[in-house]
C-alpha positions in Angstrom: -0.1 0.0 0.2 0.9 3.6 0.0 2.2 3.8 3.3 4.4 1.0 3.3 5.6 2.2 -0.1 6.5 5.6 1.6 8.2 3.7 4.5 10.3 1.6 2.2 11.3 4.8 0.0 12.4 6.5 3.4 14.4 3.5 4.5 16.2 3.4 1.1 17.1 7.1 1.3 18.4 6.7 4.9 20.6 3.8 3.9 21.7 5.5 0.7 22.6 8.7 2.9 24.7 6.7 5.2 26.6 5.3 2.4 27.3 8.5 1.1 28.5 9.7 4.3 30.9 6.9 4.4 32.3 7.1 1.0 32.1 10.7 -0.1 33.5 14.0 1.0 32.6 17.5 0.0 34.3 19.8 -2.6 33.8 23.5 -3.3 34.7 25.3 -6.4 35.2 29.0 -6.8 36.5 31.4 -9.6 38.5 34.7 -9.5 37.4 36.5 -12.6 37.8 39.8 -14.5 34.5 41.9 -14.2 33.3 42.7 -17.6 30.3 45.0 -16.8 30.1 48.2 -14.5 27.1 50.1 -13.5 26.8 53.6 -14.8 27.6 56.4 -12.4 24.6 58.2 -10.8 25.1 61.2 -13.2 25.2 58.9 -16.3 22.4 56.9 -15.1 20.3 60.1 -14.9 21.1 61.1 -18.3 20.2 57.5 -19.6 17.0 58.1 -18.0 16.4 61.4 -19.3 16.6 60.1 -22.9 13.7 58.0 -22.5 11.9 60.6 -20.0 12.0 57.8 -17.4 12.2 57.9 -13.7 15.7 57.7 -12.6 14.8 55.6 -9.6 13.3 52.9 -12.0 16.4 52.9 -14.4 19.6 51.1 -13.8 22.0 51.2 -16.7 25.4 49.5 -17.0 28.2 49.4 -19.5 30.2 46.4 -21.1 33.8 47.0 -20.3 35.5 44.7 -22.9 34.5 42.6 -26.0 33.7 39.3 -24.5 33.5 37.8 -28.1 37.5 38.6 -28.3 39.2 35.2 -29.0 41.7 35.7 -26.1 38.8 36.2 -23.7 36.6 33.3 -25.0 39.6 30.9 -24.6 39.6 31.7 -20.9 36.0 31.3 -20.5 35.8 28.2 -22.4 38.3 26.8 -19.6 36.0 28.1 -16.8 33.1 26.2 -18.7 35.1 22.9 -18.8 36.0 23.2 -15.0 32.4 23.6 -14.0 31.3 20.9 -16.2 34.2 18.5 -14.8 33.4 19.5 -11.2 29.7 18.5 -11.9 30.5 15.3 -13.8 32.7 14.0 -10.7 30.3 15.1 -8.1 26.7 14.8 -6.8 24.5 17.7 -5.7 24.7 18.8 -1.9 22.1 21.0 -0.3 24.5 23.8 0.4 25.2 26.3 -2.3 28.6 26.0 -3.9 29.4 22.6 -2.5 28.9 19.1 -4.0 29.8 15.6 -2.9 32.8 13.7 -4.5 33.6 10.0 -3.9 36.8 9.8 -1.7 38.5 7.4 -4.2 38.0 10.0 -7.0 39.9 13.1 -5.0 43.4 12.1 -6.5 42.3 12.1 -10.1 40.1 15.4 -9.2 43.2 17.0 -8.0 45.2 16.2 -10.8 42.9 17.3 -13.5 42.0 20.7 -11.6 45.8 21.4 -11.5 45.8 21.0 -15.3 42.9 23.3 -15.6 44.6 25.8 -13.4 47.7 25.8 -15.6 45.6 26.1 -18.7 43.9 29.2 -17.2 47.2 30.7 -16.4 48.3 30.4 -20.0 44.9 31.8 -21.4 45.2 34.6 -19.0 48.8 35.3 -20.2 47.6 35.3 -23.7 44.8 37.7 -23.0 47.3 39.9 -21.3 49.1 40.3 -24.6 46.0 41.4 -26.1 44.9 43.5 -23.1 46.0 47.1 -24.4 44.4 46.5 -27.7 41.1 45.4 -26.0 41.0 48.4 -24.0 41.7 50.7 -26.7 38.8 49.2 -28.7 36.6 49.7 -25.6 37.7 53.3 -25.3 36.6 53.8 -28.9 33.3 52.1 -28.5 32.3 53.5 -25.1 33.2 57.3 -25.8 32.7 59.3 -22.9 31.6 56.2 -20.9 35.1 55.0 -20.9 36.9 55.2 -17.5 40.5 53.8 -17.2 39.9 53.2 -13.5 37.4 50.4 -14.5 40.3 48.2 -15.8 43.1 46.6 -13.6 46.5 47.8 -14.6 47.6 44.0 -15.1 45.6 40.8 -15.5 48.1 38.9 -13.2 46.3 37.1 -10.5 42.8 38.4 -11.9 42.0 34.9 -13.1 42.3 31.9 -10.8 40.4 28.6 -10.0 40.1 27.7 -6.4 38.7 24.5 -4.7 38.8 23.0 -1.4 37.2 20.2 0.7 35.1 21.8 3.5 34.0 19.4 6.3 30.3 18.5 6.2 30.4 16.4 9.4 29.0 17.8 12.9 32.0 19.4 14.8 33.5 16.9 16.9 34.6 19.3 19.6 30.8 19.7 20.4 30.7 16.3 21.8 33.0 17.0 24.6 31.4 20.1 26.1 27.7 19.9 24.7 26.6 16.6 23.5 22.9 17.6 23.1 24.1 20.3 20.7 26.4 17.8 18.9 23.3 15.5 18.5 21.5 18.2 16.9 24.2 19.0 14.4 24.7 15.2 13.7 20.9 15.1 12.8 21.1 18.2 10.6 24.1 16.5 8.6 21.9 13.4 8.3 19.0 15.2 6.9 21.3 17.0 4.5 22.7 13.8 3.2 19.1 12.5 2.8 18.5 15.6 0.8 21.5 14.8 -1.1 20.2 11.5 -2.1 16.9 13.1 -3.4 18.8 15.8 -5.2 21.1 13.1 -6.9 17.9 11.2 -7.9 16.0 14.2 -9.3 19.3 15.2 -11.2 19.7 11.8 -12.7 15.9 11.7 -13.6 15.9 15.0 -15.2 19.1 14.3 -17.3 17.7 10.9 -18.5 14.5 12.9 -19.4 16.3 15.3 -21.3 18.4 12.7 -23.3 15.2 10.9 -24.1 13.4 13.9 -25.4 16.4 14.9 -27.7 16.7 11.5 -29.0 12.9 11.1 -29.8 13.1 14.8 -31.5 16.1 13.6 -33.9 14.1 10.4 -34.6 11.0 12.3 -35.7 10.9 13.3 -39.2 10.5 17.1 -40.3 7.1 18.3 -41.2 7.7 17.8 -44.9 8.5 14.2 -44.3 12.3 14.5 -44.6 14.8 12.9 -42.2 16.6 15.1 -39.6 20.4 14.9 -39.3 21.3 12.1 -36.8 24.7 12.1 -35.1 25.9 9.0 -33.3 26.3 11.5 -30.1 22.6 11.1 -29.7 23.3 7.4 -28.8 26.7 7.8 -27.3 25.4 10.2 -24.6 23.2 7.4 -23.4 26.1 5.3 -22.8 28.0 8.0 -21.2 25.2 8.8 -18.9 24.4 5.1 -17.9 28.1 4.6 -17.3 28.3 7.6 -14.9 24.9 6.8 -13.4 26.3 3.3 -12.3 29.6 4.9 -11.0 27.7 7.6 -9.0 24.3 6.1 -8.3 23.4 6.2 -4.7 21.3 3.0 -5.1 18.2 4.5 -3.5 15.5 4.1 -6.3 15.0 0.6 -7.8 12.5 2.2 -10.3 15.0 4.6 -11.8 17.9 2.0 -12.0 15.4 -0.1 -14.2 14.4 2.8 -16.6 18.2 3.8 -17.0 18.9 0.1 -17.8 16.0 -0.2 -20.0 17.1 2.9 -22.1 20.5 1.8 -22.2 19.3 -1.6 -23.6 17.3 0.1 -26.2 20.1 2.2 -27.7 22.7 -0.5 -27.4 20.6 -2.8 -29.5 20.2 -0.7 -32.5 22.9 0.2 -35.3 23.4 3.9 -36.0 23.2 3.5 -39.8 19.8 1.8 -39.4 18.7 4.9 -37.5 19.7 7.0 -40.1 18.2 5.2 -43.0 15.5 3.0 -41.8 12.3 4.8 -41.0 10.8 1.8 -39.4 13.8 1.4 -37.0 13.5 5.1 -36.1 9.9 4.9 -35.4 10.3 1.6 -33.3 13.0 3.1 -31.1 11.1 6.5 -30.8 8.0 4.7 -29.5 9.9 2.4 -27.1 11.7 5.4 -25.9 8.5 7.2 -25.5 7.1 4.4 -23.2 10.4 4.9 -21.1 9.9 8.6 -20.9 6.1 8.1 -19.8 7.4 5.8 -16.9 9.9 8.2 -16.1 7.5 11.1 -16.0 5.2 9.2 -13.8 8.1 8.4 -11.5 9.0 12.0 -11.1 5.3 13.1 -10.7 4.5 10.6 -8.1 7.6 10.9 -6.0 7.0 11.4 -2.3 6.1 14.9 -1.4 9.4 15.9 0.5 11.4 14.5 -2.7 9.5 16.8 -4.9 9.9 19.8 -2.4 13.8 19.0 -2.7 13.6 19.3 -6.4 11.7 22.5 -6.6 13.8 24.2 -4.0 17.3 23.1 -5.6 17.8 25.6 -8.2 21.0 26.8 -6.9 22.6 23.4 -7.2 
């Protein structure tokens, strides 16, 4: 019945949370970066408002300091995107902003890769420094009277940086000595956070699978004029990568989700890419079967226990 199902679900989450506490630690990521926008001064903001005969209290204008499409700057931001993507791929969400959970066995590899990223960013920043004066000169021409040399650091040295650390997510042990009751309160808070982390992980995997299926079905569906859409192997390969990461990171708290991931993986592993490109019946069959998986996945997400839905709705910062 519903009550026994909810109890089983709660117990599965608690068991998974205990495993997370035993096998994972926390990792926090942050960036030091060049500001590319600046608010206009009060006088400039008033002039902007007067142009449109607007109330200055309801207008807030800013200026773009550099061309963010410059290849040298884009090279730096590309590394930033790669770092963020890698951090997420190696970790699970945690209900504290800026923190995610990493498997203890992955820390050494994570450290090596992050040092590589740090070196790459330093090289990109050095290359951007070579272009810095010409970038500022271009900004001076485009901004006109809005250009202010004080908005720009004299040098880009130490402006770009990646930082990461491993904060403790355990209850402080020192509390056990002088205030055991307070320690127990903190311990229970930590336990709740790890249970929330389990739910966040489930939600993240379910939503990612849903997006993969939706994209695959869209590529398998013919255009309105009956012509076939371009179908790339990545639409299938992404499922395999997802399933591998799911098994590696899965907290094993939701048997239904496990089965749906396995079912989706089996469906794509049993088809030939060339057949999907050329055979309309093969495309239609896979699309129908994936649609059934997506329907079951939607039902799973819709019928999740109330506390699990709440965790998903309140986790936009993760």
